[in-house]
FIMARLUM-96585 format. One record per residue (C-alpha): residue number from 1; residue in three letters; chain; y, z, x negated. Coordinates in pm, 1 decimal, decimal comma. Layout:
REM residues N
<NUM; 'ALA'; 'A'; <Y; Z; X>>
...
END
This chain:
REM residues 358
<1; 'MET'; 'A'; <-5,0; 38,2; 2,6>>
<2; 'LYS'; 'A'; <228,3; 80,8; -291,7>>
<3; 'LYS'; 'A'; <183,8; -259,6; -417,1>>
<4; 'VAL'; 'A'; <254,1; -427,3; -115,2>>
<5; 'LEU'; 'A'; <558,1; -257,2; -73,6>>
<6; 'GLU'; 'A'; <668,2; -314,8; -419,4>>
<7; 'LYS'; 'A'; <641,8; -688,6; -388,9>>
<8; 'ILE'; 'A'; <810,6; -700,1; -37,5>>
<9; 'LYS'; 'A'; <1112,5; -460,8; -169,1>>
<10; 'MET'; 'A'; <1336,3; -724,9; -340,4>>
<11; 'PRO'; 'A'; <1256,3; -1013,5; -78,4>>
<12; 'LEU'; 'A'; <1394,7; -740,7; 211,3>>
<13; 'LEU'; 'A'; <1682,7; -663,2; -4,6>>
<14; 'ALA'; 'A'; <1775,6; -1033,4; -43,3>>
<15; 'VAL'; 'A'; <1744,7; -1077,5; 330,1>>
<16; 'THR'; 'A'; <1949,8; -785,6; 383,2>>
<17; 'ILE'; 'A'; <2240,7; -865,9; 143,1>>
<18; 'SER'; 'A'; <2239,8; -1244,2; 311,1>>
<19; 'LEU'; 'A'; <2288,9; -1099,5; 646,2>>
<20; 'ILE'; 'A'; <2542,9; -905,9; 533,9>>
<21; 'PHE'; 'A'; <2754,3; -1149,0; 381,0>>
<22; 'GLY'; 'A'; <2663,0; -1374,0; 680,0>>
<23; 'ALA'; 'A'; <2797,1; -1083,4; 911,8>>
<24; 'ILE'; 'A'; <3116,0; -1089,3; 689,6>>
<25; 'VAL'; 'A'; <3187,5; -1444,7; 736,0>>
<26; 'ILE'; 'A'; <3135,6; -1440,1; 1082,6>>
<27; 'LEU'; 'A'; <3388,7; -1149,7; 1117,3>>
<28; 'LEU'; 'A'; <3591,8; -1362,4; 939,4>>
<29; 'LEU'; 'A'; <3582,9; -1631,6; 1214,4>>
<30; 'LYS'; 'A'; <3654,6; -1359,6; 1455,3>>
<31; 'LYS'; 'A'; <3349,8; -1358,4; 1636,8>>
<32; 'ASN'; 'A'; <3086,7; -1098,3; 1679,9>>
<33; 'PRO'; 'A'; <2817,7; -1041,8; 1419,6>>
<34; 'LEU'; 'A'; <2556,9; -877,0; 1664,4>>
<35; 'GLU'; 'A'; <2595,2; -1153,5; 1924,2>>
<36; 'ALA'; 'A'; <2582,8; -1409,3; 1671,3>>
<37; 'TYR'; 'A'; <2256,4; -1270,7; 1529,9>>
<38; 'SER'; 'A'; <2109,6; -1223,9; 1909,2>>
<39; 'ALA'; 'A'; <2196,1; -1598,8; 1929,8>>
<40; 'PHE'; 'A'; <1965,7; -1689,4; 1648,5>>
<41; 'LEU'; 'A'; <1677,2; -1492,2; 1799,9>>
<42; 'GLN'; 'A'; <1746,9; -1632,1; 2130,8>>
<43; 'GLY'; 'A'; <1740,7; -1992,8; 2001,3>>
<44; 'ALA'; 'A'; <1383,7; -1939,4; 1833,4>>
<45; 'GLY'; 'A'; <1276,4; -1786,2; 2168,1>>
<46; 'LEU'; 'A'; <1238,1; -1411,1; 2002,3>>
<47; 'LEU'; 'A'; <1495,5; -1329,1; 2290,7>>
<48; 'PRO'; 'A'; <1528,2; -1472,9; 2630,8>>
<49; 'LYS'; 'A'; <1853,1; -1642,8; 2715,6>>
<50; 'ALA'; 'A'; <2044,5; -1621,3; 3023,9>>
<51; 'ASN'; 'A'; <1980,0; -1927,4; 3163,4>>
<52; 'TYR'; 'A'; <1681,5; -2206,2; 3103,7>>
<53; 'GLY'; 'A'; <1664,2; -2605,9; 3218,5>>
<54; 'GLY'; 'A'; <1368,3; -2693,7; 3444,6>>
<55; 'ASN'; 'A'; <1006,5; -2566,9; 3374,1>>
<56; 'GLN'; 'A'; <1148,5; -2399,3; 3061,2>>
<57; 'ASN'; 'A'; <1162,9; -2024,6; 2959,2>>
<58; 'GLN'; 'A'; <1143,3; -1812,3; 2659,3>>
<59; 'LEU'; 'A'; <800,4; -1902,5; 2573,0>>
<60; 'SER'; 'A'; <901,0; -2275,5; 2550,9>>
<61; 'ASP'; 'A'; <1152,2; -2200,1; 2285,4>>
<62; 'PHE'; 'A'; <924,6; -2004,8; 2120,7>>
<63; 'PHE'; 'A'; <676,5; -2250,0; 2104,3>>
<64; 'VAL'; 'A'; <894,3; -2511,8; 1977,1>>
<65; 'PHE'; 'A'; <997,2; -2256,3; 1687,6>>
<66; 'LEU'; 'A'; <622,2; -2217,6; 1616,6>>
<67; 'ASP'; 'A'; <621,6; -2626,0; 1610,1>>
<68; 'GLY'; 'A'; <901,2; -2609,3; 1340,1>>
<69; 'THR'; 'A'; <770,3; -2360,0; 1142,0>>
<70; 'ALA'; 'A'; <444,3; -2542,4; 1062,2>>
<71; 'PRO'; 'A'; <581,8; -2818,4; 825,5>>
<72; 'MET'; 'A'; <801,6; -2530,5; 643,7>>
<73; 'ILE'; 'A'; <496,4; -2349,9; 575,5>>
<74; 'PHE'; 'A'; <317,4; -2659,6; 423,8>>
<75; 'ALA'; 'A'; <640,4; -2745,8; 237,2>>
<76; 'SER'; 'A'; <689,3; -2423,0; 88,9>>
<77; 'LEU'; 'A'; <320,5; -2391,6; -16,0>>
<78; 'ALA'; 'A'; <369,4; -2691,3; -201,9>>
<79; 'ILE'; 'A'; <643,9; -2540,2; -404,1>>
<80; 'VAL'; 'A'; <430,3; -2232,9; -436,7>>
<81; 'ILE'; 'A'; <114,7; -2382,4; -609,7>>
<82; 'SER'; 'A'; <340,4; -2572,3; -805,2>>
<83; 'LEU'; 'A'; <554,8; -2270,0; -981,1>>
<84; 'LYS'; 'A'; <213,0; -2117,3; -1006,4>>
<85; 'GLY'; 'A'; <114,5; -2407,5; -1250,0>>
<86; 'GLY'; 'A'; <457,7; -2358,9; -1419,6>>
<87; 'LEU'; 'A'; <581,6; -2669,5; -1278,6>>
<88; 'PHE'; 'A'; <860,6; -2729,6; -984,1>>
<89; 'ASN'; 'A'; <837,1; -3010,5; -750,3>>
<90; 'ILE'; 'A'; <1147,0; -3099,4; -654,4>>
<91; 'GLY'; 'A'; <1006,4; -3415,9; -488,5>>
<92; 'VAL'; 'A'; <815,5; -3250,8; -146,9>>
<93; 'ALA'; 'A'; <1098,5; -3405,2; 47,4>>
<94; 'GLY'; 'A'; <1043,5; -3749,1; -83,1>>
<95; 'GLN'; 'A'; <640,3; -3661,3; -42,8>>
<96; 'MET'; 'A'; <692,8; -3557,3; 307,3>>
<97; 'LEU'; 'A'; <889,9; -3891,4; 373,6>>
<98; 'LEU'; 'A'; <625,0; -4146,4; 243,8>>
<99; 'SER'; 'A'; <325,1; -3983,5; 395,7>>
<100; 'GLY'; 'A'; <495,0; -3916,8; 760,1>>
<101; 'PHE'; 'A'; <582,2; -4313,5; 681,7>>
<102; 'PHE'; 'A'; <233,5; -4427,9; 624,0>>
<103; 'ALA'; 'A'; <88,7; -4212,4; 880,4>>
<104; 'THR'; 'A'; <345,1; -4347,8; 1143,1>>
<105; 'ILE'; 'A'; <284,2; -4703,6; 1063,9>>
<106; 'LEU'; 'A'; <-76,3; -4703,5; 1041,7>>
<107; 'VAL'; 'A'; <-150,4; -4464,1; 1295,9>>
<108; 'GLY'; 'A'; <142,9; -4388,9; 1492,1>>
<109; 'TYR'; 'A'; <139,7; -4705,4; 1678,5>>
<110; 'SER'; 'A'; <-205,1; -4793,8; 1706,7>>
<111; 'PRO'; 'A'; <-414,8; -4761,9; 2021,0>>
<112; 'LEU'; 'A'; <-677,1; -4500,9; 1875,3>>
<113; 'PRO'; 'A'; <-784,4; -4209,9; 2097,4>>
<114; 'GLY'; 'A'; <-648,7; -3888,8; 2012,4>>
<115; 'LEU'; 'A'; <-960,8; -3749,3; 1894,2>>
<116; 'VAL'; 'A'; <-957,4; -4025,9; 1613,4>>
<117; 'ALA'; 'A'; <-595,3; -4073,9; 1536,5>>
<118; 'LYS'; 'A'; <-541,5; -3658,8; 1457,4>>
<119; 'PRO'; 'A'; <-747,3; -3647,3; 1208,4>>
<120; 'ILE'; 'A'; <-644,8; -3954,6; 1059,9>>
<121; 'VAL'; 'A'; <-292,3; -3898,6; 1068,3>>
<122; 'ILE'; 'A'; <-405,1; -3541,3; 872,7>>
<123; 'LEU'; 'A'; <-603,5; -3755,5; 577,7>>
<124; 'ILE'; 'A'; <-295,0; -3979,6; 538,2>>
<125; 'GLY'; 'A'; <-92,6; -3699,5; 404,9>>
<126; 'LEU'; 'A'; <-324,5; -3538,5; 213,9>>
<127; 'VAL'; 'A'; <-424,1; -3872,7; 47,4>>
<128; 'VAL'; 'A'; <-75,3; -4016,4; 35,1>>
<129; 'GLY'; 'A'; <93,8; -3690,5; -69,4>>
<130; 'GLY'; 'A'; <-170,4; -3586,4; -325,0>>
<131; 'ILE'; 'A'; <-137,0; -3949,7; -501,9>>
<132; 'LEU'; 'A'; <201,7; -3956,5; -523,8>>
<133; 'GLY'; 'A'; <191,7; -3588,0; -662,4>>
<134; 'GLY'; 'A'; <-74,1; -3696,0; -892,1>>
<135; 'ILE'; 'A'; <138,1; -3972,0; -1048,8>>
<136; 'VAL'; 'A'; <409,1; -3711,2; -1119,1>>
<137; 'GLY'; 'A'; <134,9; -3487,3; -1248,6>>
<138; 'TYR'; 'A'; <-20,9; -3780,8; -1501,4>>
<139; 'LEU'; 'A'; <370,4; -3873,0; -1600,6>>
<140; 'LYS'; 'A'; <374,7; -3477,2; -1712,5>>
<141; 'ALA'; 'A'; <36,1; -3446,3; -1904,8>>
<142; 'LYS'; 'A'; <30,8; -3761,2; -2100,7>>
<143; 'PHE'; 'A'; <404,6; -3832,5; -2146,8>>
<144; 'ASN'; 'A'; <539,7; -3505,4; -2114,6>>
<145; 'ILE'; 'A'; <802,1; -3633,9; -1875,1>>
<146; 'ASN'; 'A'; <971,7; -3368,7; -1681,0>>
<147; 'GLU'; 'A'; <835,9; -3336,7; -1353,1>>
<148; 'VAL'; 'A'; <1189,8; -3272,4; -1175,7>>
<149; 'VAL'; 'A'; <1370,4; -3581,4; -1347,7>>
<150; 'SER'; 'A'; <1045,7; -3797,3; -1215,8>>
<151; 'THR'; 'A'; <1033,3; -3651,0; -846,4>>
<152; 'ILE'; 'A'; <1415,6; -3679,9; -810,0>>
<153; 'MET'; 'A'; <1348,8; -4046,2; -896,1>>
<154; 'PHE'; 'A'; <1077,4; -4085,0; -669,0>>
<155; 'ASN'; 'A'; <1268,4; -3925,2; -377,8>>
<156; 'TYR'; 'A'; <1530,1; -4203,6; -417,1>>
<157; 'ILE'; 'A'; <1271,4; -4502,3; -418,0>>
<158; 'ILE'; 'A'; <1117,0; -4362,5; -140,1>>
<159; 'GLN'; 'A'; <1420,5; -4271,7; 77,6>>
<160; 'TYR'; 'A'; <1573,2; -4633,8; 23,9>>
<161; 'THR'; 'A'; <1232,6; -4828,0; 61,4>>
<162; 'THR'; 'A'; <1116,0; -4648,2; 363,9>>
<163; 'SER'; 'A'; <1452,4; -4706,5; 499,7>>
<164; 'TYR'; 'A'; <1440,9; -5071,4; 453,5>>
<165; 'PHE'; 'A'; <1117,6; -5097,9; 654,5>>
<166; 'ILE'; 'A'; <1193,4; -4888,7; 935,7>>
<167; 'GLN'; 'A'; <1524,2; -5073,9; 998,5>>
<168; 'THR'; 'A'; <1397,0; -5415,6; 931,8>>
<169; 'SER'; 'A'; <1067,0; -5331,2; 1128,2>>
<170; 'PHE'; 'A'; <995,7; -5039,8; 1313,9>>
<171; 'VAL'; 'A'; <1347,5; -4911,6; 1415,2>>
<172; 'ASP'; 'A'; <1442,3; -4801,5; 1800,7>>
<173; 'PRO'; 'A'; <1753,3; -5015,3; 1889,5>>
<174; 'VAL'; 'A'; <1891,7; -4732,7; 2090,7>>
<175; 'SER'; 'A'; <1842,6; -4384,3; 1870,1>>
<176; 'ARG'; 'A'; <1851,3; -4587,0; 1575,2>>
<177; 'GLN'; 'A'; <1532,6; -4384,6; 1412,1>>
<178; 'SER'; 'A'; <1187,6; -4532,2; 1368,2>>
<179; 'LYS'; 'A'; <994,5; -4607,6; 1734,2>>
<180; 'TYR'; 'A'; <859,0; -4296,5; 1883,0>>
<181; 'ILE'; 'A'; <495,1; -4274,2; 1777,9>>
<182; 'LEU'; 'A'; <222,7; -4274,6; 2065,7>>
<183; 'SER'; 'A'; <102,5; -3923,3; 2193,5>>
<184; 'SER'; 'A'; <-252,1; -3986,2; 2082,2>>
<185; 'ALA'; 'A'; <-127,5; -3994,3; 1692,0>>
<186; 'SER'; 'A'; <143,8; -3689,9; 1770,4>>
<187; 'LEU'; 'A'; <-11,4; -3338,7; 1616,1>>
<188; 'THR'; 'A'; <176,2; -3171,2; 1866,5>>
<189; 'PHE'; 'A'; <88,1; -3166,9; 2220,3>>
<190; 'LYS'; 'A'; <439,4; -3234,7; 2357,4>>
<191; 'GLY'; 'A'; <503,4; -3112,4; 2719,8>>
<192; 'VAL'; 'A'; <186,2; -2935,2; 2849,2>>
<193; 'SER'; 'A'; <189,4; -2771,3; 3163,6>>
<194; 'ALA'; 'A'; <99,1; -2375,8; 3122,9>>
<195; 'PHE'; 'A'; <199,8; -2048,3; 3289,2>>
<196; 'GLY'; 'A'; <423,8; -2255,2; 3547,0>>
<197; 'VAL'; 'A'; <626,2; -2396,0; 3230,4>>
<198; 'LYS'; 'A'; <613,2; -2720,1; 2976,0>>
<199; 'LEU'; 'A'; <497,5; -2611,7; 2626,3>>
<200; 'ASP'; 'A'; <492,3; -2820,7; 2315,6>>
<201; 'ILE'; 'A'; <185,6; -2669,3; 2130,7>>
<202; 'SER'; 'A'; <122,4; -2734,3; 1755,5>>
<203; 'ILE'; 'A'; <-196,4; -2787,7; 1598,0>>
<204; 'SER'; 'A'; <-18,8; -2824,9; 1238,1>>
<205; 'PHE'; 'A'; <111,6; -2432,4; 1293,3>>
<206; 'PHE'; 'A'; <-258,6; -2309,0; 1304,8>>
<207; 'LEU'; 'A'; <-342,3; -2556,2; 1040,9>>
<208; 'ALA'; 'A'; <-78,4; -2436,1; 839,2>>
<209; 'ILE'; 'A'; <-165,3; -2067,6; 873,6>>
<210; 'LEU'; 'A'; <-522,4; -2115,5; 783,2>>
<211; 'VAL'; 'A'; <-431,5; -2343,7; 483,6>>
<212; 'ALA'; 'A'; <-189,9; -2058,5; 304,3>>
<213; 'ILE'; 'A'; <-475,6; -1814,3; 382,8>>
<214; 'TYR'; 'A'; <-706,1; -2007,2; 190,4>>
<215; 'LEU'; 'A'; <-492,0; -2094,8; -76,3>>
<216; 'ASN'; 'A'; <-440,8; -1745,4; -149,7>>
<217; 'TYR'; 'A'; <-809,0; -1684,3; -182,1>>
<218; 'PHE'; 'A'; <-815,4; -2033,6; -400,7>>
<219; 'LEU'; 'A'; <-561,5; -1875,5; -631,2>>
<220; 'ASN'; 'A'; <-689,0; -1550,3; -679,9>>
<221; 'LYS'; 'A'; <-1076,3; -1601,8; -648,4>>
<222; 'LYS'; 'A'; <-1128,5; -1960,1; -750,6>>
<223; 'LYS'; 'A'; <-1186,1; -2064,9; -1102,1>>
<224; 'ASP'; 'A'; <-949,6; -2380,0; -1076,7>>
<225; 'GLY'; 'A'; <-699,4; -2147,3; -911,7>>
<226; 'PHE'; 'A'; <-729,3; -1881,9; -1174,4>>
<227; 'GLU'; 'A'; <-682,9; -2181,0; -1439,9>>
<228; 'ILE'; 'A'; <-371,9; -2319,8; -1285,4>>
<229; 'LYS'; 'A'; <-232,3; -1970,7; -1291,3>>
<230; 'MET'; 'A'; <-294,6; -1943,9; -1664,4>>
<231; 'VAL'; 'A'; <-151,5; -2279,9; -1755,6>>
<232; 'GLY'; 'A'; <157,0; -2166,1; -1548,5>>
<233; 'LEU'; 'A'; <179,9; -1860,7; -1746,7>>
<234; 'ASN'; 'A'; <97,6; -2002,8; -2092,3>>
<235; 'ARG'; 'A'; <-0,6; -2338,9; -2153,5>>
<236; 'LYS'; 'A'; <-93,3; -2303,0; -2552,9>>
<237; 'GLY'; 'A'; <-293,2; -1986,7; -2506,3>>
<238; 'SER'; 'A'; <-472,4; -2157,6; -2185,5>>
<239; 'GLU'; 'A'; <-582,3; -2441,5; -2426,8>>
<240; 'TYR'; 'A'; <-687,7; -2163,2; -2699,2>>
<241; 'ALA'; 'A'; <-899,7; -2025,3; -2402,8>>
<242; 'GLY'; 'A'; <-1078,0; -2363,5; -2349,4>>
<243; 'VAL'; 'A'; <-866,7; -2466,5; -2010,8>>
<244; 'ASN'; 'A'; <-831,5; -2838,5; -1993,3>>
<245; 'VAL'; 'A'; <-434,7; -2808,3; -1978,6>>
<246; 'GLU'; 'A'; <-367,9; -3185,8; -1895,5>>
<247; 'LYS'; 'A'; <-622,4; -3185,5; -1610,1>>
<248; 'THR'; 'A'; <-493,6; -2892,5; -1492,0>>
<249; 'ILE'; 'A'; <-134,7; -2978,1; -1466,9>>
<250; 'ILE'; 'A'; <-245,2; -3299,9; -1263,9>>
<251; 'LYS'; 'A'; <-463,0; -3073,1; -1049,5>>
<252; 'THR'; 'A'; <-144,9; -2886,6; -949,3>>
<253; 'MET'; 'A'; <48,6; -3180,0; -876,9>>
<254; 'VAL'; 'A'; <-202,0; -3338,2; -648,8>>
<255; 'ILE'; 'A'; <-264,0; -3022,4; -431,9>>
<256; 'SER'; 'A'; <105,7; -2978,6; -450,0>>
<257; 'GLY'; 'A'; <194,4; -3321,9; -314,0>>
<258; 'ALA'; 'A'; <-147,2; -3279,2; -66,2>>
<259; 'LEU'; 'A'; <76,2; -2995,7; 103,5>>
<260; 'ALA'; 'A'; <383,5; -3179,0; 104,3>>
<261; 'GLY'; 'A'; <194,8; -3449,8; 260,9>>
<262; 'LEU'; 'A'; <63,5; -3218,0; 548,0>>
<263; 'ALA'; 'A'; <422,3; -3087,4; 566,0>>
<264; 'GLY'; 'A'; <531,5; -3467,9; 619,8>>
<265; 'VAL'; 'A'; <299,3; -3545,3; 885,6>>
<266; 'SER'; 'A'; <350,1; -3250,5; 1067,6>>
<267; 'TYR'; 'A'; <750,5; -3264,7; 1051,6>>
<268; 'TYR'; 'A'; <712,3; -3626,7; 1172,1>>
<269; 'LEU'; 'A'; <435,0; -3706,8; 1350,4>>
<270; 'GLY'; 'A'; <455,7; -3367,0; 1502,9>>
<271; 'TYR'; 'A'; <806,4; -3167,4; 1550,9>>
<272; 'MET'; 'A'; <1007,0; -3462,1; 1520,1>>
<273; 'GLN'; 'A'; <776,8; -3760,9; 1648,6>>
<274; 'SER'; 'A'; <1008,1; -4035,3; 1449,1>>
<275; 'ILE'; 'A'; <1198,0; -4090,5; 1153,9>>
<276; 'GLN'; 'A'; <1520,9; -4098,1; 1014,6>>
<277; 'PRO'; 'A'; <1571,0; -4375,8; 803,0>>
<278; 'GLY'; 'A'; <1742,4; -4318,3; 462,0>>
<279; 'VAL'; 'A'; <1753,0; -3938,9; 508,2>>
<280; 'LEU'; 'A'; <1529,0; -3717,6; 313,6>>
<281; 'GLY'; 'A'; <1472,9; -3398,4; 533,6>>
<282; 'SER'; 'A'; <1658,8; -3073,2; 428,5>>
<283; 'LEU'; 'A'; <1322,7; -2886,6; 513,7>>
<284; 'GLY'; 'A'; <1195,4; -3041,5; 175,7>>
<285; 'PHE'; 'A'; <1472,1; -2820,6; -15,2>>
<286; 'ASN'; 'A'; <1477,6; -2521,9; 206,0>>
<287; 'ALA'; 'A'; <1110,7; -2450,2; 117,0>>
<288; 'ILE'; 'A'; <1279,9; -2357,4; -217,3>>
<289; 'ALA'; 'A'; <1438,8; -2116,0; -94,1>>
<290; 'THR'; 'A'; <1119,5; -2009,6; 145,5>>
<291; 'ALA'; 'A'; <888,7; -2003,2; -135,8>>
<292; 'LEU'; 'A'; <1106,5; -1785,5; -356,1>>
<293; 'LEU'; 'A'; <1209,0; -1558,4; -44,0>>
<294; 'GLY'; 'A'; <801,7; -1513,9; -10,5>>
<295; 'GLY'; 'A'; <771,1; -1412,7; -349,4>>
<296; 'VAL'; 'A'; <598,3; -1743,3; -477,4>>
<297; 'ASN'; 'A'; <272,2; -1607,5; -245,6>>
<298; 'SER'; 'A'; <119,8; -1818,5; 8,8>>
<299; 'ILE'; 'A'; <104,2; -1533,3; 242,9>>
<300; 'GLY'; 'A'; <461,7; -1396,0; 199,1>>
<301; 'VAL'; 'A'; <562,1; -1763,7; 283,5>>
<302; 'ILE'; 'A'; <428,3; -1740,2; 591,1>>
<303; 'PHE'; 'A'; <674,8; -1469,0; 691,6>>
<304; 'ALA'; 'A'; <974,1; -1623,3; 506,0>>
<305; 'SER'; 'A'; <880,9; -1956,3; 707,5>>
<306; 'LEU'; 'A'; <917,6; -1772,1; 1012,0>>
<307; 'LEU'; 'A'; <1240,5; -1605,8; 899,1>>
<308; 'LEU'; 'A'; <1423,6; -1933,9; 777,5>>
<309; 'THR'; 'A'; <1315,3; -2134,6; 1109,9>>
<310; 'ILE'; 'A'; <1484,2; -1846,6; 1303,2>>
<311; 'LEU'; 'A'; <1817,0; -1928,9; 1135,6>>
<312; 'ASP'; 'A'; <1747,2; -2317,4; 1179,8>>
<313; 'ARG'; 'A'; <1663,5; -2313,9; 1539,0>>
<314; 'GLY'; 'A'; <1886,8; -2064,6; 1626,7>>
<315; 'SER'; 'A'; <2171,3; -2210,3; 1485,6>>
<316; 'VAL'; 'A'; <2215,1; -2489,6; 1736,2>>
<317; 'PHE'; 'A'; <2217,1; -2225,2; 2016,6>>
<318; 'MET'; 'A'; <2452,7; -2015,1; 1841,4>>
<319; 'SER'; 'A'; <2697,0; -2294,4; 1791,1>>
<320; 'SER'; 'A'; <2700,6; -2392,3; 2156,0>>
<321; 'ARG'; 'A'; <2688,5; -2016,7; 2278,6>>
<322; 'LEU'; 'A'; <2956,4; -1876,3; 2044,3>>
<323; 'GLY'; 'A'; <3137,5; -2154,3; 1918,3>>
<324; 'ILE'; 'A'; <3024,5; -2070,3; 1561,5>>
<325; 'VAL'; 'A'; <2974,6; -2394,9; 1352,5>>
<326; 'LYS'; 'A'; <2580,3; -2423,0; 1303,2>>
<327; 'GLU'; 'A'; <2622,8; -2436,4; 944,8>>
<328; 'ILE'; 'A'; <2711,0; -2102,8; 879,6>>
<329; 'SER'; 'A'; <2307,9; -2063,5; 882,0>>
<330; 'GLY'; 'A'; <2298,6; -2285,4; 572,8>>
<331; 'VAL'; 'A'; <2553,6; -2026,5; 382,0>>
<332; 'ILE'; 'A'; <2301,2; -1734,1; 501,0>>
<333; 'THR'; 'A'; <2010,0; -1950,6; 381,9>>
<334; 'SER'; 'A'; <2166,4; -2057,9; 70,7>>
<335; 'ILE'; 'A'; <2252,9; -1626,7; 9,0>>
<336; 'ILE'; 'A'; <1875,6; -1584,6; 42,1>>
<337; 'LEU'; 'A'; <1795,3; -1828,0; -202,2>>
<338; 'ILE'; 'A'; <2069,6; -1708,5; -465,4>>
<339; 'PHE'; 'A'; <1955,3; -1350,8; -427,6>>
<340; 'SER'; 'A'; <1573,2; -1437,5; -394,6>>
<341; 'ALA'; 'A'; <1600,5; -1605,7; -737,5>>
<342; 'ILE'; 'A'; <1759,3; -1349,7; -882,9>>
<343; 'SER'; 'A'; <1543,8; -1075,4; -755,9>>
<344; 'GLY'; 'A'; <1292,3; -1101,2; -1054,4>>
<345; 'TYR'; 'A'; <1557,8; -1044,4; -1306,8>>
<346; 'ILE'; 'A'; <1695,8; -715,2; -1056,5>>
<347; 'GLY'; 'A'; <1318,1; -582,4; -1062,8>>
<348; 'LEU'; 'A'; <1259,2; -629,7; -1417,1>>
<349; 'LYS'; 'A'; <1561,7; -452,4; -1488,9>>
<350; 'LEU'; 'A'; <1456,9; -163,7; -1245,5>>
<351; 'SER'; 'A'; <1121,1; -128,4; -1378,2>>
<352; 'GLU'; 'A'; <1281,6; -79,7; -1740,5>>
<353; 'ARG'; 'A'; <1532,9; 157,7; -1622,6>>
<354; 'LYS'; 'A'; <1182,0; 374,5; -1465,6>>
<355; 'LYS'; 'A'; <1036,5; 373,5; -1808,6>>
<356; 'GLU'; 'A'; <1370,1; 498,2; -2009,0>>
<357; 'GLU'; 'A'; <1388,0; 761,4; -1722,9>>
<358; 'ARG'; 'A'; <1034,6; 879,3; -1796,7>>
END
């Protein structure tokens, strides 16, 4: 229990400080911080609203919230595995987009039945993301090309290439996004009638929880997971211990890319149902904050994803209800990122102080 408290102490401190800073900003805007934070929870379906549209209630909002959390969990897990291996996968957004694009054009518009289409969509996410991550890993292992540089370049290439094909072949003339996928290929059952209301039931959310639990087991109990952590901590030492460092680097990025691919298909073929051309989803970058807030731990990432999705989902309702610009949630998220990033340093200083006192 003491170890658990030690692990969550710094993330809780980061969140607390961030909420305090957010409250100060809201006060400067002459608004009530308590009302603003209540609106965040209402927008995410964690508190009831005063009014709802037809066939909707608090449960409807909550299921949409879970649907939006699924890709965040996958994207954050992609960051976690790369950081554990001593790498920084800044290309999660591009890997998401490419996986979502291929799944959309290959399955999203096909007449395949749902029982066939949905597993293929998941498989495409794993394969496309894994291949792209593997290429980055290979460049790093064989030629020592920095993975941050290569993934940023891939992000640009993917962003503009997919935009070209969407706008020339798959664009919806009304929404100016890609044509909406068929429901058979969607990883979210949209508008399901249950309990007298319409619900969006996400397959991806439950899959994301299972993947997070397994990744925790993989990193702590399996040989390959242990080798990834070894290489992340000390590459030369791992090599002396008999670990194939190059193979492990490639393996790490394949897994990271595959998880990013799952984030992509759950986002574009689940939560969104279409792709906005020329845009990299901010979720791929917010996942960095989520992974840090979760203590670079696959279980911690679940709770961090829930929190940051509350900020994202609730910002729209807060803006409409109180007239506070929704970008305030981005300010809070950014502060969380800053304090999460320095939490390791703070923790180290605190532990050093304890040793001195002894």
